[in-house]
N, C-alpha and C positions, 0 to 999 in steps of 0.2 A: 835805897834807890826807888825812884818813882817809875815802877813798871809800866803803869798806864802810859806815861809819857815816852818811855823807851819803846814800848810797843807801836806807838804812833810813828816814832822815828823809823822803826823797822819796817812798818807798813809802807812808808813813804819811799824808803830806799829800794824795797822790794818792787814797788810800782814803777819806779824810775829804771829798773833793771830790765833790758829787753833782750830777747833771743830771736833773731831773724834767721829762721831755719832755711829759707830760700837763699839768702846770701851767705849763710853759714857764719854769722857774725853775732857777738855778744857785745852789748853796750852796757857799761857800768857807770853809774852817775858820778863816781869818785875817780874815774880813770879819764885821762884827756884823749884816749884813742880806743878804738874797739879791738877786740880779740876775734880770731877765727875759732870755730867751735873745736878744733883740734888743739888749740893753744893750752899748754898746761900752766901758764903764768898765773893763773888765777889763785894759786896756792903758794906762790912765793912771797918772801917777808915783804918785798916791795909793794905788793898790792895791800897788805895789811897796813903797811905804813901809810899809803895813800888813803885808805878807808879811814884810819885813825884821824889823819889830818882833816879829812872831809867832816868827820862827825865833830870834831872839836871846833872847827871854824864855822860850820853851818848850824849845828845843833847845840853847841856849848857843852858837850859831853865830857866827863872825866874818863880816866883809864878803865876804872872798873865798869862803868856804863858802856863804854866802847866794847870792852871784852864781852859783855853780855849780848849787845846788839850784834857784834861779829859773829859770834858762836850761833846764835839764832838765825842770822842772815845766811850763813854757809848752809846750815841744814835746809832751810827753805829753798835756796837756790839749787842744791843738789837734788832734792825732791822734785822740784819743778822741772828741772833739766831731764832727769830720768823719766818722768811722767810724759813729757813732751816728746821724748825720744823712744818711747816704748821699752824702756829698760827696766 
């Protein structure tokens, strides 16, 4: 795996993920609609499926690469969310 490229993909997806605390909305680049902050669907298999499709069609990643990017993305997202919410 080309970790340099995968980390660039990861950085791009992270930069396109927004959390609007005022509106209490999360916008994910691979989801057609936003989530409220209280929404737990971020962890459902459907979201992983959308993420996988996005990574294949936009970045040409294979399943192993998608798994790496997904695991890293989830960790970064959780840390970012906790930090921004004082948790």
